[in-house]
C-alpha positions in Angstrom: 164.1 111.2 64.3 166.7 108.6 63.0 168.3 111.0 60.3 168.3 113.5 62.8 170.4 111.2 65.1 173.1 110.3 62.4 173.6 113.9 61.3 174.7 114.4 64.7 176.1 111.7 65.2 178.3 112.6 62.4 178.7 116.6 63.6 180.3 115.0 66.5 182.4 112.5 64.6 183.2 115.3 62.5 184.3 118.0 65.3 186.2 115.3 67.7 188.3 114.2 64.4 188.8 117.7 63.4 189.2 119.0 67.1 191.9 116.3 67.9 194.1 117.4 64.6 193.8 120.9 65.3 195.3 120.0 69.3 197.8 118.7 67.7 198.6 121.2 65.1 199.4 124.0 67.7 200.9 121.5 70.2 197.7 121.8 72.6 198.6 125.1 73.3 195.8 127.5 72.0 193.0 126.8 74.3 190.2 128.4 72.4 189.6 126.5 69.2 190.6 122.8 70.2 188.3 123.2 73.6 185.5 124.5 71.2 185.6 121.9 69.0 185.3 119.1 71.6 182.8 120.9 73.0 180.5 120.9 70.1 181.7 117.5 69.9 180.1 116.6 73.2 176.9 118.8 72.8 176.3 117.0 69.4 176.9 113.4 70.9 174.6 114.6 74.1 172.2 115.6 71.4 172.1 112.5 69.3 171.7 110.4 72.8 168.8 112.1 74.0 167.1 111.6 70.6 167.9 107.6 70.5 166.9 107.3 74.0 163.1 109.8 72.6 163.3 107.5 69.7 163.2 104.3 71.8 160.8 105.0 74.4 158.6 106.5 71.5 159.2 104.6 68.7 156.9 107.2 66.0 158.0 106.8 62.4 158.2 110.8 61.2 157.8 112.2 58.3 161.3 112.8 57.6 162.3 108.8 58.3 160.0 107.9 55.1 159.9 108.0 51.6 156.9 109.6 51.0 156.7 112.0 54.0 155.3 115.4 53.0 156.2 119.2 54.7 152.7 119.5 55.4 152.5 116.4 57.9 155.0 118.6 60.1 152.7 121.7 60.2 151.0 122.4 63.2 151.5 124.0 66.5 155.0 124.2 68.1 154.3 125.6 71.2 153.4 128.6 73.3 154.8 131.9 73.3 154.3 134.6 75.3 153.1 137.9 73.6 154.6 141.1 73.9 157.1 139.2 76.8 160.4 141.6 77.7 161.3 139.0 80.0 163.6 136.9 77.3 165.6 140.5 76.5 166.2 141.0 80.0 167.5 137.4 80.8 169.7 137.7 77.5 170.9 141.2 79.2 171.9 139.2 82.3 173.5 136.4 80.2 175.2 138.7 78.2 176.4 140.3 81.4 178.5 137.6 82.6 179.9 136.4 79.3 181.1 140.4 79.8 182.6 138.8 83.1 184.7 136.2 81.6 186.2 138.5 79.1 186.8 141.7 81.7 186.7 140.4 85.5 185.6 137.9 87.5 184.0 140.9 90.0 181.4 141.8 87.1 179.2 138.6 87.8 178.4 139.9 90.8 176.1 142.3 88.8 174.8 139.7 86.3 173.6 137.6 88.9 170.3 139.2 90.3 169.7 140.1 86.2 169.5 136.5 85.0 167.5 135.3 88.5 164.9 138.0 87.9 164.5 137.4 85.0 164.4 133.6 85.0 161.7 134.0 87.8 160.2 136.8 85.4 159.7 134.2 82.3 158.7 131.0 84.3 156.3 132.7 86.3 154.7 135.3 83.7 151.7 132.9 82.8 150.7 133.2 86.8 149.0 136.5 87.0 148.2 139.9 84.8 146.9 139.9 81.1 147.7 136.1 80.5 147.5 134.3 84.0 145.9 130.8 83.7 
């Protein structure tokens, strides 16, 4: 985990420096690349802090942190996934409509909100009933 933390810190520093240089060279007038680079830096730092807190609380030594670590040591189940689930598609369509609203017009957000809410509720509660109920 320490390697991953260092990687995210390095990515955050790189994006912050490049973002500031990019903003300076464009006179801080170009509002697409400069904020995007700073947002990537902020997200990288957030991930680094989260992983640092998890590492501090668990204290587990992962195979990628050891010189003799093997790939097979990280094998196993990584979660339970819903077979034949259509809810992620509906949720993705709702998010795509939301992003379209940012580009075209704010009134389209009203169309995306019900689709996103329906997709979220379906995704959350799909294991509560039907064939895959627990």
